[in-house]
N, C-alpha and C positions, 0 to 999 in steps of 0.2 A: 523468437527473434532470429535474425539472419545468421548470427554467429553460432547458434546451437539450436537444432530443431527440437521436437517434442521429447522431453526427458522426464516429465511428470505426467502421470496418468490417473484417471479416476474410473478406469474400466471395471465395471461390476463383475465381470467374469474372472478378474484376477483377485479382487478383494472387496469386502463390504465397504460401500461409501460411508464417509463420516461427515456429518453436518458441519459446514463451515470450512472444510478442508478442501484444498485443490487436488488432493490425491497423494500418491506415493511416487517414488522414483520408478520409471518404467523399467521393466526387466532388461538387464544388460547395461544399465547406467548407474553411476554412483553420484548421488546428490547429497550435499551436506549443508548445514547452516554454519558458517564460519565467522570468526572474530577478526579484528583488524590485523592480526598477525598471521592469518591464514590457517588457524587451528579450529577444528570443530568445537562449537560451544556446547555447554551442558544441555541435556534434554529439557525442553521447555523454555529455553532462553532465546531471545531474539538475536538475529544476526543476518549476514548476507547469504542469500540462496546461491549456491555455487555448485559447479559440476567438475568432477575430477577428470583430468586429461591423462592419456589420450581417450577420446570417445569417437565412435564412428560417425556421429552426427554433428561433431564440433568442427568449426573452422580451424585452419592451421595458422593463418596470420593475415593481417591487413596488407594488401599489396603496397610495397614501397613505403611502409610506415611502421618501422620497428618500435617507435616510442608508443604509438597508439596500441600496438599489439601487447607490449609489456604492461600497459596500464589496464588492459582487459583481464589480466591474470593476477592472482595473488598466490604465489608459490605454484603448486600444480593444480590450482582450482581456477576455472573460468568464472568470472563474476557475471551473473545474469542482470545485475542492476536492480534486483528485487530484494526486499527485506522479508523475512519470515521466521517462523518457529516450527520446530519438529517435535512431535510428542513421542512418548515411549513406545508407540506402535509404528513409528516411522511415517505417520501422516504429516504432511506439510501444510501449514497455514500461512496464507499470504497476509503480510502486514501493509505493504505499499512499495511503490517504486522508491529507490534510494533517494532520488532527487525530489520526491514528493513528501518525504518524511519531514515532519515539523520539529524543530528544536525549540523547546519552551521551558524556561526555568530549570535548565539542566536535564530535562527529559527529552528522549526521542520518541515522537508520537506518530504513528501511522494513521492516515486519514480513513482507512477502510472501516474499522470498527465504529468510529464516530458516525460515518455516513450510514452504516447499517442501523445504528441506533436512531438516527434522524428518520430514516425511511420507514421505521416501524411505527412512527407517529401517524395517526389518522389523517393529519392535515397535509402530509408531505408527499409530493409527487416525484420530485427529483432532489438530490442533495449532493453538494460537493464541498469538501473541506480543504483549506489551504492554511499555510502559515504566513502572517503579515508581520513585517518588521516592527519590533517593539523595543524601546530603549531599556526597559526593565527586565523583560523576559526573553530577549533575543527575537523570539517570534511569538505571536499570539494566535491561538487556534480560532479560525474564522470560518463560518459556514455560509454557504450560499444556497438558498432554498427556492424551489418552484412549488407553489401550493397547488393542491387539488382544487377543482371547481367547487365553489361554495364556501371556501375559507378566506378570511380577510387578514392581510398583514397588519399587525399592531403590536404594541409592547407586551400585551397580555399573552399573545401567542408566542412571542420570543421567549418569555419566561417559562411558558409551558413546554416549549421545545428543550430549553436548557435543563429543566427539571427532569424531563423524560430521559434525556441522554445521560444525565448524572447517575441514574439507576442502572445504567448498562455499561459504563466505562469507568476507568479510574478518575478520581477527583480532579486531577490535573489535566484531563483530556477533554472535558466538555467545552463546547464553543463559547468563548466569552463575547464574541461578536457574531451577529447573525444579520445577513442581508437577504432581502426577498427580490427575486428576479422573475420576469415573465418566462425566460428560457435560459438555459446554460449554454455557453459557447462549446460547440462540439466539432470534432473532426468529421470528415466524410465516413469514417469507419465507426462512428459512435463513441469516440473517447472524449472525455472532458478535457478542454484546453485550460489547464490550471493557471498557466501564466497569464491568460487573458483575464481570469477572475482577479488575480492580484492587481492588475492594471485598473480594473473597475473600481477597486476599493481605495485607490490612491486619491 
């Protein structure tokens, strides 16, 4: 991101890569997973991925916008806008963008692990998961799927996908709604436009 350049690395010359991890803090940078009060969370707990200031690759402030600058920091930590987990070997695991995190029945759910679970199903070519407004749960976990050639969208396949994901994520995380699309809305840089998916489901 513009405010802070590369501060997490998966360079094999520095350390052994770990499956599912985005890497570790690059040498010379202090990266932490912090809670809403700005304190590092216990190992293995989810929180906001943040960078301690000062840092040579970190911005100083937004021009003529002190309120936006203040909002970007929590204490001495710059907020990257990403949610993650750090293990006991300092490997960082990405959960999702803070604004992509789904709040359902009191749980905060990152779309990444659910999407990975869906993509491991033989019928799935592409997958995206969002939260849709729900009176009972606040948001309901909803998946949008592009199928591989030769597979047909039907209720049996929806059930198969739900059962498949249930074996890979927590019970409250599986997609309760599934929609099939010919393609997912994407930016020119290949990122899924999640807000467009939310509009499609309305």
